[in-house]
N, C-alpha and C positions, 0 to 999 in steps of 0.2 A: 389776570390781566392779559397774559399771552393768548388765551383763548379768544378774547375779543379782538385782539390785534390780528390773529390769523384769520378769524371770521371776516374781518373787513377786507383783508388781502384777497380772500377767496371771492368775495362779492364784487371787488373792483377789478377783476381780471381783464375784462374787455376795456375798461377805461385806462388801465395801465398800458395796454398795447397801443391805444390811441396816443397817449402821452409820449411813448417811446418813438412813435412815428414822427411826431413833431421834432424831437431831438435829432433823429437820423436824417431829416431833410436838410439840416444845416451842413454845408460842405466844408467842415473844419479840417482841411488838409494842411497840416503844419509845414510841410516841406515846400509848398508853393507860395511865393510872395503874393500872388494875386488873390489868395484866400485870407489875407491878414485880417480884413474886416469881418470875415465869416467866423474866424476864431474868437474875435472879441464879442461878436453877437452870440456865439455859443456859450462863452463864459458867462455873459450877462443873463442868458436864458436860464442857466443852471442856478446862478445866484438868486434870481427872482423866485424860482421854485423853492429854494431852501428858505428864503425869507418868508414866503407865504406859509411855510410849515411852522413858523415861529422861531427859527434859528436866526442867528445874526451872521449874515453872509456878506462877503465883500469880493470884488474882483481886484486883484492885486497885481501891480506891475512886477515883472521879473527881469527885465532887460531883453526879453523876447516876447513870446506870446504869453498872455496873462494867465495867472492861476486863480482859482476860486478857493477861498478859505471860509470856513464857517464853524460856529460852535453853538451848541445848545446851552442852557443855563447849567453851569458847572456847580456841583454841590460837594461840600467837604465829605470825606469818608467814602465816596464812590470811586470805583476804578475809572480811569480815563482811557478811552479808545481813540486811536488815530486811524481814520479811514483814508486811504490813498487810492485815487483812480486817475484816469486821464480822459479828456474829451476830444483830443485830436485824433485824426485817423490817417491811414495810409492813402496814397494816391490810388484812384480807382482803376487806372490803366492796367491792361488793355481793355478799352471800352467795348470792343466788338465781342468780347467773351461773356459779357453780362447778358443774361436773359431778360432782365428788366433794368432800367436805369439805376445806377448805384445810389443816387440821392432821392429816389422816389420809392420809399420803402413799400414792399409788396409782400402780402401773405400768400404763401402756397405750401401745400404739403405739410401743414402744421408748423411752419417756421416763418420768421420775418427776414426778408432778404434786403440787405443794404450795406453799403460800406460803413463799418463801425458797429454793425449790429451786435457782435459779440466782443469785439476788441476796440474800445472797452465800454462804449456807450451803453449797451444793453445791460452789462453787469453793474455799471454805476447806477443805472436807472433802477435796477432791482433793489439796491440799497436805499435809494431815495424814496422808493415806494414803501419800503419797510419802515423808514424813519417817519414818513407821513402817517402811517397806520399807528405807530406808537404815539405820535404827537396828538392824534385824534382820540387817543384812549388814555389820557392822563399824563402823557409825556414820556420821553425816553428814560429808562431806568439807570442809565450810565451817563457819565460825562463823555461827550462825543466831540471830537475835532475832525473836520474834513479838510483834506488838501486834494484838489482835483486840478491837475496841470494840463497845459496845452502843448507840451513839447516832447512827450514820451516817444513818439514815432520818429523824432529826429535827434535822439540821444540825450534829451533832458539837459542840454548844455548849461542852462541857467538854474537848474534845480538845486545843485549842491550849495551854491551861494545863498539861494533863497532859504533853504532849510537851516543853514548855519546862522543866517541873519535873523531867523524867526524861531530859533531853538526854544526859547521860553514859551512862545505861543503854541508850539507843536509838541511840547512835553507830554508824554503819555506813559501808560503802563504796558501797553502792547499795541502793535500796529495790525491793521487788517486790510488785505488786498484781495479783490476778486478780479483777477486777470489771467486765470488759469482754467484748466478743464476738469471735467469729470474723466474718469478712466475710460468709460464707455457708456452708452445709453443703458440706463438701469443700474449703473455701478458708479455712484458719486465718489468723490475723492477729496482728500486734503493733501496738498503738496508740501513736502518738507525739505526738498532740495532743488536748487536751480543751478544751472551751469552759468559760469561767467563768460565774458566776451572780450576778445581783443580783435579790433577791426583795423586793418592796415591796408595801405595802398602803396604799391611799389612801381616806380617809374624808371625805365631804361632809355637813355638818350645816346644816339650814335652820331651820325653826320648831322650837319645843321639843316639838311633838307632831304626829302625822299630822293633816291637815286635809281638809275636804270639798272635792273638786275642783270642784264647782259654785260653792260660796260663795267659795272663795279662788283658784280657777284663773285665771291671768293677772295676779293682783295680788301674788303672792308668789313667790319663787324655788322651783323644783322641784329638789331635790338629784339626783334620778335623771336628769332632763334635762341638768343641768349636767355630771354625771359622764360621760354618754354623749358630750357635746360634747368634753370634755377627752380622753377615751380615743380618740375618733374623729380627733383631731388628731395622734396619735402616729405616723402613717404618711402619706406622700404618695402620689400616684397610681402611682408606680413601686415601692411597697411598701418604700421606704427609711424608716428611723426618723428622725423630725424632732427628737429631743432634741438641743439645741445641743452641738456638739463630739463627738457620738457616734462618728463615724468618724475623728476626728483621728489616733488612734494605731494604727489597724488596720494590721497587716502584710499587704500584698497577697499573694494566692496567687501562687506562682511558676509559670512556664509549665511547668516539669518536673512539678510536682504536678498541674496541670490535665490534662496529657497522660497521666500515669499513671492518674489517676482515670477518665479517659474510656475507658480500656481495660478497666476492671473490668466484670464481667458484671452490668449494671444495666438493667432494663427499666422505664422510667418508666411506661409504660402499664399494665403488670402491677402495679407499685407502687401506682398510683392505683386500679386495679380491686380490689385486695385490701382497700382502705380504703373501697370503695363511693363513690369520688369521681368526679365527671364531668370534672375538669380540674385542672391544676396552679395554684399560686399562690405567689408569693414575689418576692424582690428581683430586679428586672429585670437581665438580663445574666449570670445565673449558672444553672448546672444545679442539679437537686435535691440531688445529692451535695455540691456546693460550698456551697449554702445551708445545709445541715444540719451540715456538718463545719467550715466555715471562714469563715462570715459571721455577724455578730452579728444578734440578733433581739430583738424586743419583743413579748410576748404577754400577753393577758389570760387569767388562769387561773381567775377566778371573779368573779361579780357578785352583789351582794345589795342589794335595795331593795324597799320596798313590800309589797303584799299578795301572798302566794304560795299561798293556799288555793283551794278549789274555787269556781268561779263568779266573780262580779264584786264588787268593792268599790271604789268611786270615791273615791280619796284622792290627796292629794299627800303622798308620804312625807316624813317629817322627816329621814331619813338615807339615804345610799347609800354603798356601798363596793365596791372592786374589788381583787383581788389581781393584781399585774402582775409578770411575771418577764422579765428580760433576759439572754439568753445572750451571753456576751462571748468575743471571740477575742483572741489575742496582738496587740498589747500594751495592750489596753484596761485602764484602772484602775477597779476596781469602785467605789471611793470617789468618784472624779471623776464617774463615770457616774450614780450614785445621787443625788449632790448636784445635778447638772445636771437630772436628771429631776424632782426635787422643786421646784427653782427654776422650771422652765418651767411646771409645773402651778400653782404659787402665782401666778405672774405672769398666767396666763390665766384664773384662777378669778375669777368675779364677787365684788365686795366684800360682797354681801349675805349670803353664806354663809361658814361656817368650813371650812377644809381642813386636814386633819391626815394624818400619815404614820406608818407603823410599818415598821421594817426587819426582815425575817425571814431574812436571810442574805446574805453577800457572800463570793464566792470568786473567785480570780484564774484566768484561763485559763493553760493549760500547753502548751508546745511543747518537746519534747526532741529532741536530735540523732538523726538517723537513722544517723549514723556511730558509730564507737567500738567498743571491745572488748566491752563488755557487750551492746550491741545485736547484734553479730555472734554472740556465744555464745548469746543468746536465740533468734536465728534458727535456729541449729543445733539447739537443744533442741526447738523446735517441730517441726522436721523429724523429729527422732527420735521425738517423741510422736505426731504425726499422720501421718507418712509423706509430708508435702508441705511445700515451702518456704512460709513465711507471706508474705502481702502486708503492706505497711506502710500503715496507715490512720490517719485521725483519727476522733474521735468527737464527736457533737454534745452529748453529755452532760457532766456535771461531776462530778469527784471532788475535793472541796475539800482533802482531806488531801495530795494530790500537791503543791500549792503550799505547804502548811504544812511538809511534809517538806523542800522545797527551801529555804524561807526560814529554818527553824529548825535543821535538821541539815546543810544545805548539800550535799545529795546529790540526784541524779536518780532517777527511778523508772522501772522497766521495767513496762509495762502488758501483761501476757500473759494474755488472757482466753480462756475456753473456751465461752462461751455461744453461742447462735444468735440471729439477729435476730428470729425468731418465738417466742421463749421467753415472751412476754407478761409482761415485767417490770412490776411494780406493778399488774398487771391480774388479773382472775379467770383461773383455769386456768394459772397460772404453771407452767413445766415446766423440766426439764433433761434433754437428750438423753443417754441412757446411754452411747452411743458417745463422745459428747463428754466425759462424766465420765471415762471410762476413758482416752481419749487425753490429756485434761488431766492426769490423775494421772501418766501416763507422761512428759508434758512437764515437769511440776513436778520429777519425779525426775531427769530428764535435765538440767534447768536447774541444780539444786544441784550436780550433777557438773561441768557446764561452767563454772560461775562460779568454781570453784576456780582457774581459769586466767585470771581477768580482769585480774590484775596482771602477767601474764607477757608 
């Protein structure tokens, strides 16, 4: 049966790209209120496609942007797979950096360019095309449940409640997500580790209005100066994070992992050259790959204070703020880390100003076993789809739903992604390589066939 399924996928390659173009034209930007109707339209579009395949799909309210849920006919004795994806996308700005409009998908140099091309519409579409091929050739061999949400790019605020409220509907033996990358072109990968995330915003308030820096400078606290001092204390000379207890629960890298990663084709000089950087920087004692995949970090993501217009304006700003993210690794606890971060800054902040915090997201790091039947079958499926055995990697990014699935449904997640590292996720000119789309569709089809045997 799988031969017929793969043959159909190969024959439908051009039609698959045409369908993806339709999906990418919908500007489902979840962070912008003006796109609320576009998100509903996108959810309905996906549900209609799934219903046309013979699945039972619904658009469900979540308290925010809707989610699409669907099932094929579930039969006793077969394993149940939960597929998760998201149809919402990042804002396209800055618009002037796009070579072609972000919601007018364009093919060039063997890739499709559009916002959401690889994150995550294109990868979701690969699975939908695989499902359609199975349905046209006798039906899916496994019980499949799909959850495709519309708030991933804004923190999935309503997802935890939705999953808990629909725990029985979403019950499965293993989860499957395609929202990660291959290691490199020609080197497919399965991801077994993700970093977690703490996203915090800190606000410093001094006087009740901006003041003249000549008349008041030196006599009153400057929130911008204070904020810079606080942020500057977050790292020591070896680029280690100084938040108390930050490293207490970190699982050290195994020697086997370090040796395996050292063999990967990674050219640090080329990596830096592509980013127009003159040299590396990071925690002492670790390679670039180790730092980005398996070491925790603390980074300033944004700074706001004072006069930002043309020319000079000599003021002491009344307020200053910064957005700070911390990427966590197993077994760091996001709650413990954010509380320690806030406590440290409170203690170091001068008494003459007010310090406040806002939390914009907490997610736990993930590490799944590289052993086991499901991982073995996924490895075989990637080989069938791409023609090469995948390497096992970690990712420096975060996918909060993986931890949610584990804590709420009690199941592990297979992270089988098809993107390439240069796909410019979240940036202008986001793309999805068409060969990767096709190989990913074949992989998804092979995976549904392989996972039939996960309990044997």
